[in-house]
N, C-alpha and C positions, 0 to 999 in steps of 0.2 A: 143679537144686535148689541146688547150691552157689552159683551166681551170684545166685539169688534170696535165699538166706539171707545171703550176704555183703552184698548191696545193702541189705537191711532192717537188718542189724546196723550198717552205716555210718550210716544215717539216724537210728538210735536212739541211737547213741554209747554210752550208759551202760547200756543194757538188754541182758541176755544173751538170745541167740536160739539155739535148738537144734532140730535135726531129730529127731523122735521117731516111733515107730510110731503108727499111727492111734489105737490105744487104750492110751495110756500113762497110765492113770487114777491110778496111785500118786502122780504129781507134781501131778495136777490138784487135790488137796486142799489144797495150799499157797495162801497168799494171793498176789495179784497174778500169778497164772499164767493165761495165756490160750492157747487152742488156736486156730490160724489155718489152716483148710483153704484151699488155693489150687487153683483149677481153671483151667488154661490150655487154652482152647478152640481157640486159633489162635495160631501164632507162626511166620510164614514171610515170605519176601520174595524180591525179584528184584533182582539187581545193576543199578544204573542207574535203578531205579524207586523202590519203597518197601518198607517192612517193616510188617506188620500184626501186632499183638498184641492178642488178646481174652482177658481174664482176669476171673474172678469170685473173690471172696474173702469170708470172713466171720471175725469174731472171736467166739469162743464162750467164755463164762465159766460157772462152775458156780454154780447157784442153791442153794437149800436142799436140794433132793432130786434135781435133774436139771440137765443142761446147758441153757443158754439162749443164744440168739443175741443178741449185744450190739450188733454193728454189722456192716454188709456193704457191699460195693462191687462195681461192675462197670465195667470200663474197656475202651474200644476205642481203641487208640493206633495212629496211622498216622504213620510216621516216614520222611522222605525219605532215600533213599540217595544220598550225594554222590559218585557215580562208578560206573563199570561193573565195578570189581574186587570180589573176594570180601572183601578187607580193608575196603572201604567198606560192604559189606553187613553184615559183623560189627560195624562201628562203629555203624551204624544200629540193629542189634539190641540192642547194649549201651545205646544212648540210650533206646530204647523200654523196655527192662527197668528202667533207672534211673528213668524216670518212674513206672512201676508200683510199684517199691519205695518211692518217696517217698510216693505216695498211701497205700499200705498202712501205712507207718510213721506217717503223719499220723493214720490211723485208730486205731492203737495208742495214740499220744499223746493222742488225744481221749478215750480211755477213762479216762485218769488224772484228768481234770478239772483245774481251776485249781490 
């Protein structure tokens, strides 16, 4: 969770990102607040081979009376592991997570409009 939040925060630069309980409704009444559930379905790899990251995410905003899905995404990232060491495996996992964070941050930026 920390790596995901850190990666998205870096991509958004000026936007505050926080981890909140699933139902933190008291903050959801403010303007420009989005809830972003992330479902990591697969995140594994083998040294010397590849890392697989399958993740789904959605951006939820509050409408007049209820929450509404604003945007969603699904990614299947396959990242080559450059070597047989665990350090190379971790580096490939970080690259895969970085790609996912960038796409999710782009989704948040797209909600802001021009």
